[in-house]
C-alpha positions in Angstrom: -10.4 17.3 11.2 -7.1 15.8 12.4 -4.4 14.5 10.3 -5.6 11.0 10.5 -9.2 11.2 9.5 -10.9 10.5 6.4 -13.7 12.6 4.9 -16.4 10.9 7.3 -14.5 11.7 10.4 -13.1 8.1 11.0 -9.3 7.0 10.9 -9.1 4.3 7.8 -7.4 0.9 8.9 -3.7 1.0 8.2 -1.6 -2.3 8.4 1.6 -0.3 10.2 -0.8 0.1 13.3 -2.1 -3.4 13.3 -5.1 -3.0 10.9 -6.2 -4.7 7.4 -5.9 -1.6 5.3 -3.6 0.7 3.9 -4.2 4.6 4.7 -2.9 7.2 2.2 -3.1 11.0 2.7 -4.2 13.8 0.5 -3.2 17.6 1.1 -6.4 19.9 1.4 -4.3 23.0 0.1 -2.5 21.2 -3.1 -4.1 17.7 -3.4 -0.6 16.1 -3.4 -1.1 12.1 -2.0 1.4 10.4 -0.5 1.9 6.9 1.9 3.2 6.9 5.4 1.4 9.1 7.8 2.6 12.5 8.8 1.3 15.7 10.3 2.3 17.9 7.2 2.1 17.8 3.4 5.6 16.8 2.1 4.9 18.9 -1.1 3.8 22.4 0.4 4.1 22.1 4.0 0.1 22.6 5.0 -0.7 20.8 8.3 -4.2 19.5 7.9 -3.9 16.3 5.3 -6.7 13.9 5.3 -6.0 10.1 5.6 -8.2 8.1 3.2 -8.3 4.4 2.1 -7.3 3.8 -1.8 -9.1 1.7 -3.9 -6.3 -0.7 -4.1 -5.8 -0.8 -7.9 -2.2 -0.4 -9.3 0.8 -1.4 -11.7 3.5 -3.3 -10.9 6.9 -1.3 -11.2 9.3 -3.4 -10.3 9.5 -7.2 -8.9 11.8 -9.6 -6.9 11.9 -12.7 -5.5 13.2 -13.1 -2.2 15.1 -16.5 -1.5 17.3 -15.4 1.7 14.7 -14.0 4.4 15.6 -11.5 7.0 14.6 -13.6 10.1 12.9 -17.2 11.1 9.5 -16.0 10.6 9.9 -15.0 7.1 12.1 -17.9 6.4 9.3 -20.4 6.2 8.0 -18.0 3.5 10.5 -18.2 1.3 10.9 -18.0 -1.5 8.3 -15.2 -1.8 7.8 -12.0 -4.1 8.1 -8.3 -3.2 6.6 -6.0 -5.7 6.6 -2.4 -6.0 3.7 -0.8 -7.3 2.1 2.6 -8.4 -1.3 3.0 -6.9 -3.8 4.3 -9.2 -4.0 7.2 -6.8 -0.4 8.1 -7.2 2.0 6.8 -4.5 4.3 3.5 -4.7 4.2 1.0 -2.2 6.2 -2.2 -1.6 4.5 -5.1 -0.7 4.0 -9.1 -0.9 2.8 -10.4 -4.1 1.6 -13.3 -5.9 4.4 -15.3 -7.3 3.5 -14.9 -10.7 3.3 -11.1 -11.0 5.5 -9.4 -13.8 6.5 -5.9 -14.5 3.4 -4.2 -15.8 0.7 -6.5 -14.4 -2.5 -4.8 -13.0 -2.7 -5.7 -9.5 -5.1 -5.2 -6.7 -4.5 -5.0 -3.3 -5.5 -7.6 -0.3 -4.0 -8.5 3.0 -2.5 -11.8 4.2 -0.8 -12.8 7.2 2.8 -13.2 7.3 4.9 -13.5 10.6 1.9 -13.0 12.6 0.8 -9.7 11.2 -1.4 -8.6 8.6 1.0 -7.6 5.5 0.0 -5.6 2.0 -0.5 -8.5 -0.8 -0.9 -7.8 -4.3 -2.5 -9.9 -6.4 -3.6 -9.6 -10.2 -6.5 -7.6 -10.8 -9.7 -9.2 -12.0 -11.0 -5.7 -13.3 -12.2 -5.9 -17.0 -11.2 -2.4 -17.5 -7.7 -2.5 -16.4 -5.3 -2.3 -19.5 
């Protein structure tokens, strides 16, 4: 199994490669989970990580409202919210989010078009079991 395959042998969709998904990796040796693909485990150095799609639930750790966008494509969206989310699987990810999101909010991952490409977008979780 390659470093970019899930347990079924297929690479999960990844927004950094044009897909509408988020790909995490897990070490087969030490079970450490991380975000951003690499060919080795950053915790133990093992060279056979398995890629998988997260459930998409998490908690907002930080939030900011961007008023000065970095380029023309994002200027059309300003002001927009960026959030730092701890996924239930462990890794933290930064993404766009609903304007109403606050620190501590339970969220669910989706994808929206921004600047002509899919980007991760968090919205309030509708999960009745979420805290």
